[in-house]
N, C-alpha and C positions, 0 to 999 in steps of 0.2 A: 311689651313695647318700651324701648329706652330712648332717650334723646342722645343723638350722636353728634350733632353740630347745630350751631346757630348762624344763620346768614342774615346780615343786615343789608337791606336795599335802600339806598338814599335816592328818592324820586322827587321830581318837582316839575312845575311848569309856570309859564308867565301868562297871567290872564290878559286877554287883549279885547277891549281896553281894560285898564286897571280897575278893580272893584274896591269899594270903599265903605267905611262906616264913619260915624261921627268922630272917631278917635284917630283913625289912620287910613291911608290908602294902601291896598294890598298889591304890590307890583310883581311879586313872586310868591308862590305857595310851595313849601318844601315839607316832606314827610319821610319818616322812617317806617318801612314795611319790614317787619321781622318775621323771618321764615324759620321755624324750629323743626329740624329734620330728625327722623327717627330710624332705627335699624329695620323698620318694616317698610321703608320707602315712603311712608306717609309724612306730610308736613302739615303743621299748624301755623296760622298767621296771626300776627298782632300788628298794632299801628301806634305811632307816636305822631301827632299833628302839631304839637307845640314843643319847642326845644329838641328837635330830632337829633342834632349833632351831639348835644350834652347827654341826652339819654343813651345814645349809641356808646359813647365813651364809658358810662357807668356800666352798661351791660357787659362791655368787653373786659373792663377791668375788675368788676366786682361780682356780677351775678351769673355770668356764663358758667363759672366754676361750680355754682350751686346747682344749676339745671342740667348741665351735660352729665350724662350717665344716669340720670334720675328717670323714674317712671312718670309720664304725664298724669296718670291716674292719681298721683299724690299732689295734685295742683294746690289743694288747700294747705297742705303741710309745707309745700315749697313757698307759697305766698307768706305764710307766717314766719318762715325762716328769713325771707328776704326783708320783710317789713321790720323784723327785729334788729336788722342791720342797716337801717336807714340813716342812723346818726342824726345830725341836725337838719338834714335836707328832707323834711317830712311833707313838704307841699310843692316840691319842684321836680327837676329832671329824674331824680332817683325814683320818685313814685310813678313817674311816666314810664321809666324802664320796667318797673314791676308790672305796670298795667299792660304793656305790650306782651310781656312774658306770660302773664296770667291768661290773656286772650288766646294766645297761641296753645298754651297747655291745655286749656278747657276744650279748644278745638279738636286737639288730638285725643284727649280722654274720651270725648263723645265719639270720635271716628273709630276708636278702638272698640267701643261698645256697639257700633253700627246705629247709632241714634243721633238726633240733633242735640245741640247744646241745651236747648230748652227741655228736651225730654230727660236729659242727664240730670238737670237742676230740679227736676220735680214735675215737669209736665206743662205744656202750653195751655193757657186759658182762652186762646183765640187763634184762628188760623190766618187772620188778616188784621191790619192795624191801619188806622186813619193817617193819611199823609198830609203834611202841609209844606208848601213851597217856601224855601228860605230865600227871600229876595222880594223886590229888587234892591240893589245896592246903590249907595251914593256914588256919583261921579264928580270928577273935577269940573270946575268952571263956574259960571255965575248962576246956573240953574241946576243944582245938584239932584233935584227931585224931577226934573223936566221929562225924563225918559220913562218914568214909572208906568204911565198908562199903557204904553206899548208892551212893556215886559209883562205887566199883569194880564193884559189881553191874551198874549201867548200862553201864559200859565193856565188861564181858565180854559182855553181850547184844549190843553193837554189833560184836563180832568181834575185839576186841583180845586178843592173846595175850601181851602184855608191858605192863607198867605201871611208871611212875616216880613214886610218891608223894613229896611233900616231907617231909623229916625235919629234925631239929635242935632240937626242943624241949628235950631233955635225954637223955643216954645212957640212962638207965632207961626213959623214955617211949618213946624210939625203939625200944629192944628189944621192948617189950610191943606196940607198934603193928605192927611187922613180923611178929611171931609170930602176931598176930590176922589180918593180911592173908594170910600164907601159908596159914593154916588155911582162910581163905575161898576162895582161888583154887585150891588144890591144888598138886601138885608140878610140873605141866607148864607153868604160866604163868611167863614171865620176869619178874622183879622187880629193880629197881634203885631207889636212892634219890638224891635231890638235897638237899644240905645248904645250897646257895646261899652258900658262903663264910663260914658263920656261926660255926664252931668255931675254937678253938685246936687245935694239933696234938694235945695231950694229951686234950682232950675228944672229938676226932674218933676217936681210937684207942679210948677207952672205949666210945663209941657203936658203933664198927664190931664190937668184940668181943661186944657185946650183940646185934647184929643178925646175927652170923655163922651162927647155926643156921637162919636163914630163907633161906639159899641165894641170895644176891644176885649179879647179874651184875656190877654195879659200884656204887661210892660216888662220887657226882659233887660236885665242888667242896667238899671237906670244910673247906678253909681259904681264906684270901684268894689271889687270883690271883698276887700278887707274892711270896707266902711260899713260895719254892722250897724252902727248907730244911724248912719245915713240911710241905709235900707229900711230900718224900723221907722224913721221919720216919714219916708215916702209911703210906707205901707199904712201908716196911720192916717195919713192926709188924703189918700185918694181912694176911690171906690173900685178902681180896677185892680185885678189881681197882679201881684209883683212876683215875677219869675227870675230864677238865677241859679247858679251853682256850678256852671261849667268850668270855672277856674278853681274850684275847691277840691282838694285831693284826699280828703279823709272823712270818715264818719264823725270824728272829733270837730272838724271845721263846720260840718253841717249841723251838729248838735249845738254849737254856739250860736249860729244863725237862727235855729229853731226856737231856742230858749229866749231869744231876744224878740221873737215875733216878727222877723224880718221878711220872710218869704211865704207866699201862698202856694207856689208851684216849685218843686225841686227838679233841677236839670243836671244831674251828674253826667260827665262824659266818660265813657269807658276807657278812653286813652289817657285820662288824667287821674281818675279816682281809684285806681287799683284794679282795673279789668272787671270781669264778672264778679269776683269775689268781693272786691271792694264796693261795687255797685249794689250788691244784694245786702251788704251791711247797712248802707244808706237807705235802701228801701225799707228795712225793718224800722229805721227811725221815722221815715215818712208815715208808715203804718201806725206808729205809736202816736203821732200827732195828727193822724187822720188827714193827711194832705196828699194830693196827687203828685206822682213822680214819673218822669219820662226821660228817656236818654237824649242828651245833646249829642248831635253828630254833624260834623262839618268837615269831612275829610274824603277818604277814599272808599272803594268798595269794601275794604276790610272792616272798617268800623261801621259802615252801613249795615253789613250782614250781621255783625255782632249786635248792633242796635236793634234789629228786627227780633233777634233771638230773646234778648232781655225784655223787649217790650211785650213779648207774648206771655211773660211771667207775671205782669203787673196787674193787680186788680183794677176794675173799671171805676172811674170816678166822673161824676157829671160836673162839668165846669161851665155849662151854659152854651157850648158851641154846637156845631153841626153833628157832632158825635161825641160820645163819652171819651175821656182821656184813658189811656195814653195816646198821644200822637207821636209820629216819627218824622223828623225833619229831613227834607231833601233839598240839597243844593241845586238851585236853578240858574246858577251863573255860567254854566258851561264848563264842566270839570271833567276832563278826559280820564282821570283816575277813579272817578265815580262810575264810569260807563265801561269798565274793563271787561264785564261780562254782558254787555249790551246796555241799551238805554234804561234808565231808572225812572220810573214815573207811576203815577196812580192808575188803578183800573177804572172802569166806568163808574164805580161807586165811590171813588175818591180814596180808595185803600191801597196798601201795598200787601202782597201775598207774602206770608212768613214761610220760608222754606222748611219742609220736614224732611231734610236730608241729613246724612251723617255730618256731624261737626256743625259748622255755620253755613254749610251749603255753598262754600266757595269752590269755584272751578278755576283755580289761579295757577298759571305757570310763570315762573320767574322770567322766562324769555319774553313774555308779553310786556314786561315793564321797560324793555330796552329803549324805546323812544323817549322815556322820561328819566332814565336812570343816570345818575352822575357818579355813583360809587357803589361798590359792593365789598363787604368784608365777611370773613368766615372765622368762627371760633370753634375749635374741635377739643 
């Protein structure tokens, strides 16, 4: 099997209404879905959810020539070759480009062997994984949390047993919102919050103290990703676990955070940290520090399927919630690019089934992207 061409599909949609977090309102969501085609007719898929246009330019100008003609089975050697040519851009679009290519190459390498990515990488430790609903999201207006009860009730009816609402409006408002949510869902549902990098360390600590009584599993991204000292200050001051890492693009970045004692839960994103190959390097660090790790995922069906594969490889860690970690995040905001293979949601036990099919278990035809596609390019 050899790579014959790379196809870039730029897709996106407009959330209606706009969804938000404490830092920004999301009025459009854009992605690069990368299709790596081979001489066997098989294709592997990767994704970029942040900086899709910049990552596409880097693939076309720098990395396509490395991958075209190569055997996908050499995915690790190709990853090392590409990383060696990152230059100064070690945590930005270039690493996202490598991430998408690695995801697609691993997908193809597993398809060539007729096994799942998880089987190719050593074998799954589980056949299903606990799901948590990512949402509700902040809305514009005088009552940004006012709709949370309705969204949460719908999520509970769909079978979610853990939810991650967005917080960060203000410490007092955060505390009141979480108290209402905990009263609504009862004591058995797992709750965590995502502040999306919006607070200073001092504000994050104040908010965490007000939310403490609501029995949270974790507080996610309380401060900016480069503020290692701020993360450490929050971690030392609060009893709730601090989670983060979706914006960190290398094992070296996670090493710095871990040495500082800044995180209790690691959340690398496969589309940011170097795909499967990069993720597994970070997982080795998590094991060395005896910390739980789980994939961050907030994009299309491509990253979702990849997240299921990598989650099956991770050892269980007990974090005090309704199930041992790892968990896998599911966007509950209404995302048509997540439901390209049908609705995504938990089983009656609150879990997601991990596909034991060739590659990542994707059944994706590029023609299905047409309603959301703005551009397609090809490298041969």
